[in-house]
C-alpha positions in Angstrom: -27.1 -17.0 -193.5 -26.7 -17.4 -189.6 -24.2 -19.8 -188.2 -24.0 -22.1 -185.6 -20.5 -21.2 -184.1 -18.6 -21.8 -187.4 -21.3 -24.0 -189.0 -23.8 -22.3 -191.1 -27.8 -23.1 -190.7 -29.4 -24.1 -194.0 -33.1 -24.2 -194.3 -34.9 -26.5 -196.7 -38.4 -28.0 -197.2 -39.0 -31.4 -195.5 -39.3 -34.6 -197.6 -40.9 -37.8 -196.7 -37.5 -39.3 -195.9 -37.3 -36.9 -192.9 -40.2 -38.8 -191.1 -38.1 -40.7 -188.6 -35.5 -38.0 -187.8 -38.1 -35.3 -187.4 -40.1 -37.6 -185.1 -37.2 -38.3 -182.9 -36.5 -34.4 -182.8 -40.1 -33.7 -181.9 -40.2 -36.3 -179.1 -36.6 -35.1 -177.8 -38.0 -31.5 -177.7 -41.1 -32.2 -175.8 -41.5 -29.8 -173.1 -43.9 -28.4 -170.7 -43.2 -25.0 -171.8 -45.0 -25.5 -175.1 -46.8 -29.0 -175.2 -50.7 -29.2 -174.5 -50.6 -32.8 -175.2 -49.2 -35.6 -173.0 -45.6 -36.7 -173.7 -45.4 -39.2 -176.6 -45.1 -43.0 -175.7 -44.4 -45.8 -177.9 -45.5 -47.0 -180.1 -44.8 -43.4 -181.7 -47.1 -42.1 -184.5 -45.3 -41.0 -187.8 -44.3 -37.6 -187.8 -45.9 -37.0 -191.1 -49.7 -37.9 -191.5 -52.6 -36.4 -193.5 -52.7 -33.4 -191.4 -49.1 -32.9 -191.2 -47.5 -33.2 -194.5 -43.8 -32.7 -195.6 -44.8 -29.7 -197.8 -45.8 -27.6 -194.6 -42.5 -28.2 -192.8 -39.1 -26.3 -193.2 -36.0 -28.1 -191.7 -33.0 -26.3 -190.5 -29.8 -28.2 -190.9 -26.4 -27.4 -189.0 -23.8 -29.2 -187.2 -20.3 -30.2 -187.1 -19.2 -33.3 -189.3 -21.7 -32.3 -191.8 -25.3 -30.8 -191.7 -28.0 -32.8 -189.8 -31.5 -31.7 -188.8 -31.3 -29.1 -186.1 -34.9 -28.0 -186.2 -38.3 -27.6 -187.8 -41.1 -25.2 -188.4 -44.6 -26.2 -189.4 -46.2 -23.4 -191.7 -49.8 -23.9 -192.6 -52.8 -21.9 -193.7 -54.8 -21.3 -190.5 -58.2 -22.5 -192.2 -59.3 -23.9 -195.7 -61.3 -20.7 -196.4 -60.7 -18.7 -199.4 -61.1 -15.5 -197.3 -58.2 -16.5 -195.3 -55.5 -17.5 -197.8 -53.4 -14.5 -197.2 -52.5 -15.8 -193.7 -49.9 -18.3 -192.7 -49.9 -19.9 -189.2 -46.9 -21.3 -187.3 -48.1 -24.7 -185.7 -44.9 -26.0 -184.5 -41.4 -24.9 -184.0 -38.6 -27.1 -182.5 -34.8 -26.8 -182.1 -32.6 -29.7 -180.9 -30.8 -29.1 -177.7 -27.5 -29.3 -179.2 -28.3 -26.4 -181.7 -30.1 -24.1 -179.1 -28.7 -20.6 -178.8 -27.2 -20.6 -182.2 -30.0 -18.8 -184.2 -31.6 -21.9 -185.5 -35.2 -20.8 -184.4 -34.7 -17.2 -185.9 -33.3 -18.5 -189.2 -36.5 -20.8 -189.3 -38.8 -17.9 -188.5 -37.2 -15.6 -191.3 -37.4 -18.5 -193.9 -40.9 -19.0 -193.0 -41.5 -15.0 -193.5 -39.8 -15.5 -196.9 -41.8 -18.6 -197.8 -45.2 -17.3 -196.8 -44.4 -14.1 -198.9 -43.5 -16.1 -202.0 -46.7 -18.0 -201.4 -48.7 -14.7 -201.6 -49.3 -14.3 -197.8 -49.2 -10.9 -196.2 -49.9 -11.9 -192.6 -48.5 -14.6 -190.1 -49.9 -15.9 -186.8 -49.1 -18.1 -184.0 -50.2 -19.4 -180.7 -47.8 -19.7 -177.6 -48.4 -20.5 -174.0 -48.2 -17.6 -171.9 -45.5 -19.0 -169.6 -43.1 -19.7 -172.5 -41.1 -16.6 -172.2 -38.2 -17.6 -174.2 -40.4 -18.1 -177.3 -42.5 -15.1 -176.8 -39.3 -13.0 -176.5 -38.1 -14.4 -179.8 -41.3 -13.8 -181.5 -41.5 -10.1 -180.3 -37.9 -9.7 -181.5 -39.1 -10.8 -185.0 -42.0 -8.4 -185.2 -45.0 -10.5 -183.5 -47.3 -8.7 -181.2 -49.7 -10.0 -179.0 -53.2 -9.9 -180.5 -55.2 -11.6 -178.0 -55.1 -13.8 -174.7 -57.4 -16.5 -173.8 -56.8 -16.5 -169.9 -56.3 -19.9 -168.4 -57.2 -21.6 -171.6 -55.3 -24.7 -170.7 -54.9 -26.8 -167.4 -51.4 -28.1 -167.4 -49.5 -29.8 -164.7 -51.8 -28.6 -161.9 -52.1 -24.9 -163.2 -54.1 -22.8 -165.7 -52.1 -21.6 -168.5 -52.8 -18.6 -170.9 -53.0 -19.2 -174.7 -51.5 -16.2 -176.4 -52.2 -15.1 -180.1 -49.5 -13.3 -181.7 -49.3 -11.9 -185.2 -47.4 -9.8 -187.5 -47.5 -8.2 -190.9 -45.3 -9.6 -193.8 -45.4 -6.4 -195.9 -42.6 -4.0 -195.6 
C-alpha cells in the first residue's frame, strides 16, 4: 500500500455519506487543466446524482491525524451496451492539493484496475485534455497509450484544446 510520507493510502468504495466531502474536493480541485465545464458556482449540485452513483466511485483516504478523503476516481462502463461490458472507463480523477505528489492518484488507478478486473473487464479507457501533461505522464507510466486524438475538440479559455483518448489492456 503506497504511503503519503508515513501515512498509508487506503482505497475504499464511496458511500452516500461521502457526498458533501467529495463535492468539496471536486470543487477545490477544479482546474483549467482538466475541466471542460465552467467553475462550479453556488448553489452547488450534489456530488452524487442519477448518473454519478457512489458505487462507481473509489475514494482514497490518507492524512495525518486520521484518514480523510485525499482523492477519488470515477470508474464506469463507457456505454450501456452488452457488447461493451468488457471495458471500464475512468470519467474523473481528483486528488486534494495537500495529498499531491504522494502516490494517491497512482494508488487510485491501481485500485481501479483491480476493481475492473474483479468486475470482468479486460480493458480500460479514459479521455484527457491534450495540455494536461502531468495526467498524461501518469497514465502513460501506468500502461495507457494514446489511441486517438480529436484535435481542437474543445475551445477553452481562448484556445483550442485536443481531446486525447487513451486505453490499456487489463490482462497480464
